[in-house]
C-alpha positions as CSV (number, residue, x, y, z in Angstrom):
1,M,3.2,129.6,-3.5
2,K,6.7,129.8,-4.2
3,I,7.9,129.7,-7.8
4,R,11.6,129.0,-8.5
5,A,13.5,129.0,-11.7
6,L,15.6,126.1,-13.2
7,V,17.6,123.9,-11.3
8,S,19.2,121.0,-13.1
9,V,22.4,118.7,-12.3
10,F,24.0,116.6,-15.2
11,A,26.1,113.5,-14.7
12,I,29.1,114.7,-16.9
13,L,30.9,118.1,-16.9
14,T,29.9,119.2,-20.4
15,F,28.6,121.9,-22.4
16,S,25.0,120.5,-23.6
17,T,22.5,121.8,-26.0
18,S,18.7,120.8,-27.3
19,T,17.1,121.9,-30.2
20,Y,13.9,123.2,-28.4
21,L,13.2,125.7,-26.2
22,Y,11.3,124.9,-23.1
23,A,8.1,127.1,-22.0
24,Q,8.7,125.7,-18.4
25,F,12.1,123.8,-17.2
26,G,12.8,122.5,-13.7
27,L,11.1,123.5,-10.6
28,E,7.8,125.2,-11.9
29,W,6.2,125.7,-8.5
30,S,6.0,124.2,-4.9
31,N,3.1,124.6,-2.3
32,T,3.0,124.3,1.3
33,H,-0.2,124.2,3.1
34,H,-1.5,124.2,6.7
35,T,-5.2,124.5,7.2
36,S,-6.0,128.3,8.4
37,S,-8.7,126.9,10.8
38,G,-6.5,124.3,12.3
39,N,-4.8,124.2,15.6
40,S,-1.1,125.0,15.0
41,G,-0.3,122.1,17.1
42,Y,-1.4,119.6,14.4
43,N,0.9,118.0,11.9
44,E,-0.5,117.9,8.4
45,E,1.1,115.6,5.7
46,A,0.1,115.4,1.8
47,V,0.0,111.3,1.4
48,S,-1.3,110.9,-2.1
49,L,-1.8,112.8,-5.5
50,C,-3.4,112.5,-8.8
51,L,-4.4,114.5,-12.0
52,D,-7.2,115.0,-14.3
53,E,-7.0,115.6,-18.0
54,N,-6.6,119.2,-17.7
55,R,-3.6,118.6,-15.2
56,N,-5.2,119.9,-12.3
57,V,-3.6,118.4,-9.1
58,Y,-5.6,116.6,-6.4
59,V,-3.5,116.2,-3.2
60,A,-5.1,114.1,-0.4
61,G,-3.5,114.0,3.3
62,V,-4.2,114.1,7.0
63,R,-4.5,116.6,9.4
64,G,-3.8,115.6,12.9
65,T,-4.3,111.8,13.8
66,A,-7.9,111.2,12.0
67,E,-9.0,114.0,9.9
68,T,-8.8,113.9,5.9
69,E,-7.8,117.0,4.1
70,L,-8.2,117.3,0.3
71,L,-6.7,120.0,-1.9
72,K,-7.2,121.0,-5.6
73,Y,-4.5,123.0,-7.3
74,G,-4.7,124.6,-10.9
75,P,-2.0,123.4,-13.3
76,N,0.1,126.6,-12.4
77,G,-0.3,125.7,-8.7
78,N,-2.9,128.0,-7.9
79,L,-5.2,126.5,-4.9
80,L,-8.6,126.2,-6.2
81,W,-10.6,124.5,-3.2
82,N,-9.7,122.7,0.1
83,I,-12.2,120.3,1.9
84,N,-11.9,118.7,5.2
85,F,-13.7,115.6,6.5
86,A,-13.6,112.9,9.1
87,G,-12.5,110.3,6.6
88,G,-9.8,108.6,8.6
89,L,-6.3,108.3,7.5
90,P,-6.0,108.6,3.5
91,K,-4.3,106.1,1.6
92,R,-4.6,106.8,-2.1
93,I,-6.5,109.1,-4.3
94,L,-7.4,108.6,-7.9
95,Y,-9.1,110.3,-10.8
96,A,-11.4,108.1,-12.9
97,G,-14.5,108.8,-14.5
98,N,-14.7,112.4,-13.9
99,N,-14.8,111.7,-10.3
100,L,-12.4,111.3,-7.6
101,F,-11.8,108.2,-5.5
102,L,-10.3,108.3,-2.1
103,A,-9.4,105.0,-0.1
104,G,-9.0,105.7,3.6
105,L,-8.7,103.8,6.7
106,S,-12.3,104.3,7.3
107,S,-14.2,104.3,3.8
108,L,-13.8,104.6,0.4
109,Y,-15.1,108.1,-1.0
110,K,-16.4,109.2,-4.4
111,I,-15.7,112.8,-4.6
112,D,-16.9,115.2,-7.3
113,I,-14.6,117.7,-8.8
114,D,-16.0,120.5,-7.1
115,G,-15.2,118.8,-3.9
116,S,-18.5,117.2,-2.6
117,A,-17.8,113.7,-1.2
118,D,-19.9,110.7,-0.8
119,D,-19.1,107.6,1.1
120,V,-19.4,104.5,-1.4
121,F,-18.0,101.4,0.7
122,E,-16.9,101.2,4.2
123,G,-13.7,99.6,5.3
124,R,-10.1,100.2,6.5
125,F,-8.5,100.6,2.9
126,V,-5.1,100.1,2.1
127,D,-4.5,100.9,-1.6
128,L,-6.8,101.6,-4.6
129,L,-5.9,101.3,-8.6
130,K,-7.4,101.6,-11.6
131,G,-7.2,98.2,-13.7
132,Q,-6.8,98.3,-17.5
133,D,-10.2,97.0,-17.8
134,N,-11.4,100.6,-16.7
135,F,-12.8,99.3,-13.2
136,L,-11.4,100.2,-9.5
137,Y,-9.8,97.7,-7.6
138,A,-9.3,98.1,-3.8
139,M,-8.4,95.8,-0.8
140,F,-8.6,96.0,2.9
141,P,-8.4,93.8,6.1
142,H,-11.6,92.3,7.2
143,S,-12.4,90.0,10.0
144,Y,-9.3,88.0,10.1
145,G,-8.7,88.1,6.5
146,I,-8.6,90.4,3.6
147,K,-11.5,91.6,1.3
148,S,-11.2,92.8,-2.4
149,V,-13.5,94.9,-4.1
150,K,-14.4,95.9,-7.8
151,L,-16.3,99.1,-8.4
152,N,-17.4,100.9,-11.4
153,F,-16.3,104.6,-12.1
154,S,-19.7,105.6,-10.9
155,G,-18.9,103.8,-7.5
156,D,-21.1,100.8,-7.6
157,T,-20.0,97.6,-6.4
158,V,-19.4,94.7,-8.9
159,W,-18.3,92.2,-6.6
160,T,-16.3,91.5,-3.5
161,R,-14.2,88.6,-2.5
162,F,-12.7,87.5,0.9
163,F,-9.4,85.7,1.5
164,G,-8.3,84.7,4.9
165,D,-7.9,81.7,7.4
166,Y,-9.8,82.9,10.4
167,T,-6.9,82.0,12.6
168,S,-4.8,85.1,12.4
169,Q,-6.0,88.7,12.6
170,Y,-4.3,90.4,9.4
171,Y,-3.1,93.8,10.8
172,T,-2.0,96.0,7.8
173,V,-1.9,95.5,4.1
174,T,0.1,97.3,1.3
175,M,-1.1,96.2,-2.2
176,Q,0.0,96.4,-5.7
177,F,-2.5,95.8,-8.7
178,Q,-1.9,94.8,-12.3
179,G,-4.7,94.3,-14.8
180,V,-3.7,92.1,-17.5
181,D,-6.5,90.8,-20.2
182,D,-9.1,89.4,-18.0
183,K,-6.9,88.5,-14.9
184,I,-6.4,90.9,-12.0
185,N,-3.2,90.1,-10.2
186,M,-2.8,91.6,-6.4
187,F,0.4,91.3,-4.4
188,G,0.7,92.6,-0.9
189,T,2.8,92.3,2.3
190,L,0.4,91.4,4.8
191,Y,1.2,91.9,8.4
192,R,-0.6,89.8,10.7
193,F,-0.8,88.5,14.4
194,V,0.2,84.9,15.2
195,G,-0.6,84.6,18.8
196,S,1.0,87.8,20.1
197,F,3.7,88.1,17.6
198,L,3.3,90.5,14.4
199,T,4.9,88.7,11.3
200,I,5.4,89.5,7.8
201,Y,3.1,87.4,5.4
202,P,3.8,88.3,1.5
203,H,1.1,86.9,-0.4
204,F,-0.1,87.0,-4.0
205,L,-3.8,86.9,-5.0
206,A,-5.1,86.6,-8.7
207,Y,-8.6,87.0,-9.9
208,S,-10.3,86.9,-13.0
209,S,-12.4,90.0,-13.9
210,S,-15.3,88.5,-13.0
211,G,-13.8,87.5,-9.4
212,V,-13.0,84.0,-9.9
213,P,-10.0,83.0,-7.8
214,V,-7.2,82.0,-10.1
215,Y,-4.4,81.8,-7.8
216,D,-3.6,82.5,-3.9
217,G,-0.3,81.6,-2.2
218,S,2.8,82.9,-0.8
219,P,5.4,81.8,-3.2
220,F,8.7,83.8,-2.0
221,G,9.5,84.8,1.4
222,G,10.8,88.4,2.2
223,V,9.1,89.6,-0.8
224,V,7.6,93.3,-0.6
225,K,7.1,94.5,-4.0
226,A,5.6,93.0,-7.3
227,V,5.1,93.9,-11.0
228,R,2.9,92.1,-13.7
229,D,5.3,92.6,-17.2
230,N,3.1,92.8,-20.0
231,Y,5.9,92.6,-22.6
232,T,6.9,88.9,-21.4
233,D,3.5,88.1,-19.5
234,H,5.3,87.1,-16.3
235,N,5.2,88.2,-12.8
236,F,8.1,89.7,-11.2
237,F,8.7,89.9,-7.3
238,A,11.4,92.0,-5.6
239,G,12.1,92.0,-2.0
240,N,14.8,91.5,0.6
241,S,16.6,88.2,0.9
242,D,16.1,87.8,4.5
243,P,14.6,90.6,6.5
244,S,15.9,88.9,9.8
245,V,19.7,89.5,9.2
246,W,21.5,92.5,8.7
247,H,23.6,91.6,5.6
248,S,20.7,90.8,3.0
249,T,20.4,91.5,-0.5
250,V,18.0,92.5,-3.2
251,L,16.4,89.6,-4.8
252,L,14.3,89.8,-8.0
253,Y,12.3,86.7,-9.0
254,K,10.6,86.1,-12.4
255,A,7.4,84.0,-12.0
256,N,5.2,82.2,-14.6
257,S,1.4,82.1,-14.6
258,S,1.6,79.6,-11.8
259,N,4.2,81.6,-9.9
260,G,6.9,79.0,-10.5
261,I,10.2,80.7,-10.5
262,V,11.9,81.1,-14.1
263,D,14.6,83.3,-13.3
264,T,16.2,85.2,-10.4
265,G,18.5,88.1,-9.8
266,R,20.3,89.6,-6.9
267,Y,22.1,93.0,-6.0
268,D,24.3,93.1,-3.3
269,G,25.7,96.7,-2.3
270,P,29.0,97.5,-1.4
271,G,28.5,98.3,2.4
272,N,27.8,94.6,3.3
273,G,24.5,95.8,5.1
274,R,20.8,95.8,4.1
275,D,19.7,96.6,0.5
276,E,15.7,96.9,0.2
277,P,13.8,97.7,-2.7
278,L,11.0,100.4,-2.1
279,D,9.3,100.4,-5.7
280,I,9.3,98.3,-8.8
281,V,8.2,99.3,-12.3
282,S,8.7,97.3,-16.0
283,D,9.1,99.1,-19.3
284,N,7.6,98.1,-22.6
285,Q,10.3,95.9,-23.4
286,G,10.5,93.6,-20.3
287,N,13.2,95.3,-18.3
288,I,12.5,95.8,-14.5
289,Y,13.6,98.9,-12.6
290,L,14.0,99.1,-8.6
291,A,14.0,102.1,-6.5
292,C,16.1,100.8,-3.3
293,R,17.9,102.1,-0.1
294,S,21.2,100.3,-0.1
295,W,23.7,100.2,2.8
296,G,26.9,102.1,1.6
297,V,30.5,102.5,2.2
298,S,29.4,105.8,4.1
299,V,28.0,103.7,7.0
300,D,24.3,104.7,6.1
301,Y,21.8,104.1,3.1
302,D,22.5,105.5,-0.4
303,F,19.7,106.4,-2.9
304,V,19.9,103.5,-5.5
305,L,18.2,102.6,-8.7
306,L,18.8,99.3,-10.5
307,K,17.8,97.9,-14.0
308,F,17.5,94.2,-14.5
309,N,16.7,92.7,-18.1
310,T,13.8,90.1,-18.5
311,N,16.1,87.5,-17.4
312,C,16.6,89.3,-14.1
313,E,20.3,90.0,-15.2
314,L,21.4,93.2,-13.7
315,L,22.2,95.9,-16.3
316,W,23.3,99.0,-14.5
317,E,23.0,100.6,-11.0
318,Y,22.7,104.5,-10.3
319,R,23.8,105.0,-6.6
320,Y,23.9,108.6,-4.9
321,N,25.5,109.4,-1.5
322,G,24.6,112.9,-0.2
323,S,27.1,115.2,1.0
324,E,26.7,114.2,4.6
325,N,27.3,110.3,4.0
326,S,24.0,110.0,5.9
327,Y,20.4,108.6,5.1
328,D,19.7,108.4,1.4
329,A,16.9,106.4,-0.2
330,A,15.0,106.1,-3.6
331,S,11.2,105.5,-2.9
332,F,9.4,105.8,-6.1
333,I,10.1,105.0,-9.6
334,K,8.3,105.6,-12.9
335,I,8.9,105.3,-16.6
336,G,7.9,108.1,-18.8
337,S,6.3,108.3,-22.1
338,D,9.6,109.3,-23.5
339,G,11.2,106.0,-22.2
340,N,13.3,107.7,-19.4
341,I,13.4,106.8,-15.7
342,Y,12.0,109.1,-13.1
343,A,12.7,108.6,-9.5
344,S,12.2,110.4,-6.2
345,G,13.4,109.9,-2.5
346,V,15.2,111.7,0.1
347,T,18.6,112.7,0.8
348,T,20.2,114.3,4.2
349,M,21.9,117.6,3.7
350,N,24.1,119.5,6.0
351,T,21.8,122.6,6.8
352,R,18.4,121.4,6.2
353,G,17.9,118.0,7.4
354,T,16.5,115.7,5.0
355,Q,15.7,117.1,1.1
356,I,13.7,115.3,-1.4
357,R,15.9,114.0,-4.2
358,T,14.5,113.7,-7.7
359,V,16.1,112.4,-11.0
360,K,15.8,111.6,-14.4
361,L,17.9,108.9,-16.0
362,S,18.1,107.6,-19.7
363,P,17.2,103.9,-20.3
364,S,21.1,103.6,-20.2
365,G,21.4,104.7,-16.7
366,Q,23.0,108.3,-17.6
367,L,21.9,111.0,-15.1
368,L,20.1,113.6,-17.0
369,W,18.9,115.7,-14.6
370,A,18.5,116.1,-10.7
371,D,17.3,118.1,-7.9
372,N,17.5,118.3,-3.8
373,F,14.7,120.2,-2.9
374,S,13.9,121.9,0.5
375,A,10.9,124.0,1.4
376,S,11.9,123.6,5.2
377,T,14.3,126.1,6.8
378,Q,14.4,123.6,10.0
379,Q,18.1,122.4,10.5
380,W,18.9,118.6,11.4
381,T,15.4,118.1,12.0
382,S,14.1,114.3,11.4
383,D,12.2,114.0,8.1
384,S,12.5,117.8,7.4
385,N,11.1,117.3,4.0
386,Y,9.7,113.7,2.7
387,V,8.1,112.5,-0.4
388,N,5.0,110.2,-0.2
389,D,4.0,110.0,-3.6
390,M,5.1,110.9,-7.1
391,Q,3.2,110.7,-10.5
392,L,4.1,111.8,-14.1
393,D,1.5,113.2,-16.5
394,N,1.3,112.9,-20.3
395,Y,4.3,115.5,-20.7
396,N,6.4,113.8,-18.4
397,N,6.2,116.6,-15.9
398,I,6.6,115.4,-12.2
399,Y,4.8,116.0,-9.4
400,I,5.4,115.1,-5.8
401,C,3.4,115.4,-2.4
402,G,4.7,114.8,1.1
403,K,5.7,116.7,4.2
404,T,8.0,119.7,5.3
405,R,8.6,121.0,8.7
406,N,7.4,124.4,9.3
407,K,10.3,126.6,11.4
408,S,7.7,128.9,12.9
409,T,5.4,126.2,14.2
410,G,7.7,123.3,14.7
411,R,5.0,121.0,12.8
412,D,5.0,119.7,9.4
413,D,3.1,121.2,6.4
414,Y,1.6,119.8,3.3
415,L,4.3,119.9,0.4
416,T,3.3,119.5,-3.2
417,V,5.7,120.3,-6.2
418,K,5.9,120.6,-9.7
419,Y,8.7,120.1,-12.0
420,G,8.6,121.0,-15.8
421,N,10.3,118.1,-17.8
422,P,13.6,119.1,-19.4
423,T,12.3,117.4,-22.6
424,S,8.8,118.5,-22.8
425,V,7.7,120.9,-25.2
426,E,4.7,122.8,-24.3
427,E,1.9,123.6,-27.0
428,G,2.7,127.3,-28.2
429,A,6.2,127.5,-27.6
430,S,8.7,129.5,-29.8
431,V,12.6,129.7,-30.2
432,A,12.3,132.8,-32.0
433,D,13.6,135.5,-29.4
434,D,13.3,133.8,-26.1
435,Y,16.4,134.3,-24.0
436,G,17.6,134.2,-20.2
437,L,19.9,133.0,-17.8
438,F,18.4,130.8,-15.1
439,E,19.3,130.9,-11.5
440,S,22.5,129.3,-10.6
441,Y,22.5,126.0,-8.8
442,P,23.2,125.1,-6.2
443,N,22.9,128.4,-4.3
444,P,24.9,128.6,-1.7
445,F,27.3,126.6,-3.7
446,N,30.8,124.7,-2.8
447,P,32.7,124.6,-4.9
448,E,30.9,124.0,-8.2
449,V,27.8,126.0,-9.5
450,T,25.8,124.9,-12.7
451,L,24.5,128.0,-14.9
452,R,22.1,127.3,-17.3
453,F,20.7,129.5,-19.9
454,S,18.2,129.5,-23.1
455,L,18.6,131.2,-26.5
456,G,16.0,131.4,-28.9
457,R,18.5,131.5,-31.8
458,S,22.2,130.9,-32.9
459,L,24.6,133.6,-30.9
460,N,27.7,134.5,-29.9
461,V,28.0,134.0,-26.0
462,K,30.1,134.9,-23.4
463,V,29.5,133.6,-19.8
464,S,31.8,135.7,-17.2
465,V,32.1,135.6,-13.2
466,F,32.7,138.8,-11.4
467,D,33.4,139.2,-7.7
468,A,31.3,141.5,-5.3
469,L,33.7,144.4,-6.1
470,G,33.0,144.1,-9.9
471,N,36.0,142.4,-10.8
472,K,36.0,139.9,-13.6
473,I,37.6,136.9,-12.4
474,D,36.9,134.4,-14.9
475,E,35.3,133.4,-18.3
476,P,34.2,129.9,-18.1
477,F,32.7,130.1,-21.7
478,S,32.9,132.1,-24.8
479,G,31.8,131.2,-28.4
480,N,28.7,130.6,-30.8
481,V,25.9,128.7,-29.4
482,S,22.8,127.3,-31.2
483,G,19.1,128.2,-30.1
484,G,18.2,126.0,-27.2
485,I,18.9,125.0,-23.8
486,H,22.7,125.3,-22.7
487,E,24.9,124.6,-19.3
488,V,28.2,125.6,-18.2
489,R,29.8,124.9,-14.8
490,W,32.3,127.1,-12.9
491,N,34.6,125.7,-10.1
492,G,35.3,128.3,-7.0
493,A,37.6,126.0,-5.4
494,R,40.4,128.7,-5.6
495,N,38.5,131.3,-4.6
496,S,37.5,132.7,-1.3
497,S,33.8,132.5,0.3
498,G,31.7,135.5,-0.9
499,V,29.0,136.7,-3.4
500,Y,29.8,136.3,-7.0
501,F,27.8,137.6,-10.4
502,F,27.4,135.6,-13.4
503,V,26.9,137.5,-16.4
504,L,25.6,136.0,-19.7
505,E,26.2,138.1,-22.8
506,A,24.6,137.1,-26.0
507,G,24.6,139.5,-29.0
508,N,23.6,142.9,-27.5
509,L,21.6,141.0,-24.8
510,R,22.9,140.8,-21.2
511,S,21.6,138.7,-18.1
512,V,23.1,138.5,-14.6
513,R,22.5,136.2,-11.7
514,K,24.1,136.1,-8.0
515,G,25.4,133.2,-6.5
516,V,27.2,132.8,-2.8
517,L,30.3,130.4,-2.6
518,L,30.2,129.1,1.1
519,K,33.1,127.2,2.1
């Protein structure tokens, strides 16, 4: 297990304060895992994660090509147990009714929190979600069609339903579910063979809670994501305007209960290329948020977040192009209980291939926090670090799982990461006497570095920079500061490459951190 201190980037160059001291801030822990009994030639990849009410973390993934592996971490990142079984490729894990449910490409499993597993339903499951009616809903391809299943939290089947035309073999399904009142809305992009050709077949299904079909159809072409908005009682569909052409835009449709189009929105990025939504979510005011990859002026995809109002009008965009002008993408987006937006994806960096980029934005689109994470030391390796799932807990702490490339074996390992939310106050936290200078970020840096520190009370503070010989070369801040979390930045553009020391002096307290300026 690797524990790192605070890492944080803010959208504007300011000295900011907070009224609370955070017991944990930024990256709390990260774990990589490769089974001790496994062949070193296997790739291992975390696919999905979930949390229980005690904030234990359950991570499901794949070892090799067909073996499922399940890990349980405690709230502090300590591995409690792991199990392996021939469950096929896992797709989704959920915690419900004091049990774990794992949907994979062979069966749906119920797993006790101590790790014992039972097969409750056979099928090549592609997704699993918990409805607002406290039942589980799952879906999988079956005999030239799609089978939907409703189960209770004990794993008992309530009903099954079949959709299909018996003329085309459905190959893969990716589903999203939204339960509203007594209606269960299911939307997916179905890939099916028509003759010898694999085609995309977006489809929307709606069942009552008793399994009565309410709607089925394919209302919009090119749609890949959908969400049910409880605030306006409408369905929103997001997709690419035309996947068959290069210059295509993000399209957003608002549909009524019969899936008639009410409003439409569009986003056309600056690169005159392809713009694609990868995730969608709605807030409690009817606004829609999209995580996207959008072709930028750098001749590759950018990490993009979009906010539309309930009338499908674009309110703002957040666009990030990494340091290498290479591939960046936002894959997951969530709305926290604090109303802020949390998203994660990938960015390409100049020394470690792809890193996992995670951000927090305000409802107005202001960047509040960001981190580019790498557990890999592989250089320029495709998918060196990659995110497959992101979840929030009730405190808006961020949990991520995926994979990272192991330099010693040349294979992929499980990766699980937890960030402590910058605005969460842990029970028992105190601002009385806590004091500290966190690790500088980024490190190495060029040319700007961010310094963060915490104070338990109001103090006169001085932040100084020293070179490797002990010479003071700059004093980026001096003044009285209230208790809380603070930030200051130092720009070393006029200084040579080398080791520098950042010194925080507050009252009779002194704290030192080291950073490397690498030009």
